[in-house]
C-alpha positions in Angstrom: -0.1 0.0 -0.3 0.9 3.7 -0.5 0.5 5.7 2.8 -0.8 9.5 2.6 0.8 12.2 1.6 0.5 13.7 5.5 2.4 10.4 6.7 5.5 11.1 4.5 5.7 14.8 4.9 4.9 14.0 8.9 8.0 11.4 8.7 9.9 13.7 6.6 9.8 16.5 9.0 10.6 14.2 12.2 13.3 13.0 9.7 14.5 16.3 8.8 16.8 16.4 12.4 20.5 15.5 11.8 20.9 14.1 15.2 17.2 12.0 14.9 18.8 10.3 12.1 22.1 10.1 14.1 20.0 8.2 16.8 18.5 6.0 14.0 21.6 5.2 12.6 22.6 4.1 15.8 19.5 2.2 16.6 19.7 0.4 13.3 22.6 -1.5 14.6 21.6 -2.4 17.9 18.6 -1.5 20.2 20.6 1.3 22.7 19.5 2.7 26.3 19.9 6.2 26.6 23.0 6.9 28.5 24.8 4.5 26.0 23.1 6.6 22.9 24.2 9.7 24.8 27.7 8.4 25.1 28.2 7.0 21.4 26.7 10.3 19.9 28.2 13.1 22.8 24.8 14.1 23.3 23.0 15.4 26.5 20.8 12.6 27.7 17.8 15.0 28.4 18.2 15.8 24.4 18.4 11.9 23.6 15.2 11.6 25.4 13.4 14.4 23.4 14.5 13.2 20.3 13.1 9.5 21.3 10.1 10.6 22.1 9.2 12.4 18.6 10.6 9.1 17.1 8.2 7.2 19.2 5.2 9.3 18.7 5.9 9.0 14.5 5.9 5.1 15.1 9.7 4.8 14.1 10.7 4.1 17.4 9.6 1.5 20.6 10.8 0.8 23.7 11.1 -2.2 26.0 12.3 -3.2 29.3 15.1 -5.8 29.8 16.7 -6.0 33.4 16.5 -2.6 34.9 17.2 -0.7 31.8 14.8 0.6 29.0 16.3 0.2 25.7 14.9 1.7 22.2 15.2 -0.1 18.8 13.6 1.3 15.3 10.1 -0.5 15.4 9.5 -1.3 11.8 10.1 -1.2 8.4 10.0 2.0 6.4 10.8 3.1 3.1 10.4 6.8 2.0 10.2 8.0 -1.9 10.4 11.3 -3.2 10.1 11.7 -6.7 11.3 15.0 -8.8 11.1 15.4 -12.0 10.9 18.0 -14.7 6.8 17.0 -14.1 6.4 15.5 -10.6 7.1 16.2 -7.5 5.8 13.5 -5.1 6.4 12.1 -1.0 5.4 8.6 -0.1 5.4 5.6 2.4 5.7 2.4 1.1 5.1 -1.0 2.7 5.5 -3.6 0.8 3.2 -7.1 0.1 3.9 -10.5 -0.5 1.3 -11.4 -3.2 3.0 -8.9 -5.5 3.6 -10.5 -9.0 7.3 -10.1 -9.5 7.1 -12.1 -12.7 4.2 -9.6 -14.3 5.7 -6.2 -12.9 9.4 -7.3 -14.8 7.9 -7.8 -17.6 5.6 -5.0 -17.8 8.6 -3.1 -16.7 10.5 -4.5 -19.7 7.6 -3.8 -22.6 7.5 0.1 -20.9 11.5 0.6 -21.5 11.6 -0.9 -24.8 8.7 1.4 -25.8 9.3 4.6 -28.7 7.1 7.7 -27.2 7.9 9.1 -30.4 5.9 6.8 -32.6 2.7 6.5 -30.7 -0.7 9.0 -30.3 -1.2 11.4 -27.8 -4.0 9.2 -26.1 -1.8 6.2 -26.2 0.8 8.1 -24.3 -1.8 8.7 -21.9 -2.3 5.2 -21.0 1.2 4.6 -21.0 2.1 7.0 -18.2 -0.5 5.7 -16.3 0.8 2.2 -16.9 4.2 3.7 -16.1 2.7 4.8 -12.6 0.8 1.3 -11.8 4.5 -0.3 -12.6 6.3 2.3 -10.5 4.3 1.6 -7.7 4.7 -2.1 -7.9 8.1 -1.7 -8.3 8.5 0.0 -5.0 6.4 -2.8 -3.2 9.1 -5.2 -4.1 11.7 -2.7 -3.1 9.7 -2.8 0.2 9.5 -6.5 0.3 13.0 -7.0 -0.2 13.7 -4.8 3.2 11.4 -7.0 5.0 13.3 -9.8 4.1 16.3 -8.4 4.6 15.3 -7.1 8.3 13.7 -10.8 9.2 17.6 -12.4 7.8 19.0 -10.0 10.4 16.6 -10.6 13.3 17.0 -14.0 12.9 20.9 -13.6 13.4 20.8 -11.5 16.0 18.3 -14.2 17.8 20.9 -16.8 17.3 24.0 -15.0 18.2 22.5 -13.9 21.8 21.9 -17.4 22.3 25.6 -18.0 21.4 26.8 -15.0 23.0 26.2 -13.8 26.5 29.1 -11.3 26.2 27.5 -7.6 25.0 30.6 -6.6 22.9 31.4 -9.9 21.8 28.0 -9.9 20.6 28.1 -6.5 19.0 31.3 -7.2 17.5 30.5 -10.2 15.4 26.6 -8.5 14.4 29.1 -5.8 13.1 31.4 -8.4 10.9 27.9 -9.5 10.0 27.0 -6.5 8.8 30.1 -6.0 7.3 31.7 -3.8 9.2 35.0 -5.6 9.0 37.8 -3.2 11.0 38.2 -3.0 14.5 38.3 1.0 14.2 34.8 1.3 11.9 33.2 -1.5 14.2 34.5 1.1 17.5 33.0 4.1 15.6 29.5 2.7 14.4 29.1 1.0 17.4 30.2 3.3 20.0 33.1 0.9 21.5 36.6 2.0 22.8 38.6 1.0 20.3 41.0 -1.0 22.2 38.2 -3.5 23.7 37.0 -3.9 20.3 40.4 -4.8 19.3 40.9 -7.4 22.8 37.8 -9.1 21.6 38.3 -9.8 18.2 41.4 -11.5 19.3 39.9 -13.6 21.7 37.0 -14.2 19.4 40.1 -15.5 16.7 41.4 -17.7 19.4 38.2 -19.7 19.4 37.8 -20.1 16.1 34.9 -18.0 15.6 36.5 -14.5 13.5 40.0 -14.8 10.9 42.0 -11.8 10.4 42.4 -11.0 6.4 45.4 -8.2 5.7 43.7 -6.7 2.7 44.9 -3.7 0.6 42.6 -1.5 2.8 44.6 -2.9 6.1 43.5 -5.4 8.2 39.9 -6.6 8.2 37.9 -9.3 10.0 35.4 -12.3 9.1 33.3 -14.7 10.5 34.7 -18.6 10.3 
């Protein structure tokens, strides 16, 4: 479905703030509590809470309690599209459904891409434009379905790693490598962890045969075994 324009504009307004975008970037890596966000992003706890409240009201973020801490995480997959062309300005929020006929969409898209618009009449052009709009919406839904599948895969990965790693830093480091964050420096920066702690954790994981160090032209990187 395509959610109404007001929803898209409201989300764009919420996401227009750089601090909130930084918070979401951190939460996209793992759930965090307020002081953790504050430390990682060098923001005052009060400001972090204010931003989180706005993100919660927008339906982007939710919170849950674990032990004595309240964690925040991204609540659902949202895809915002902005289209700007000489003839179109459009913002929309797209959600996908699994009943989209992928083969039909690909076939229709290929037919349109092979069209020569200078060879058809004005009435045919009008019909073609409507067909292109329908194909565009279908492709947007397919992209949303793909995003949902990626999210499901990461959810399963996080669930399995939670069983295998009770140490939070170890779990975070392994999740980082699984997401393609492959150097100690990047892991430390992305997750707001001390570099020395990340380096030590990687070395311990290497000794246990969980990760392997690879020397590439870009320097030292780590991969899961």
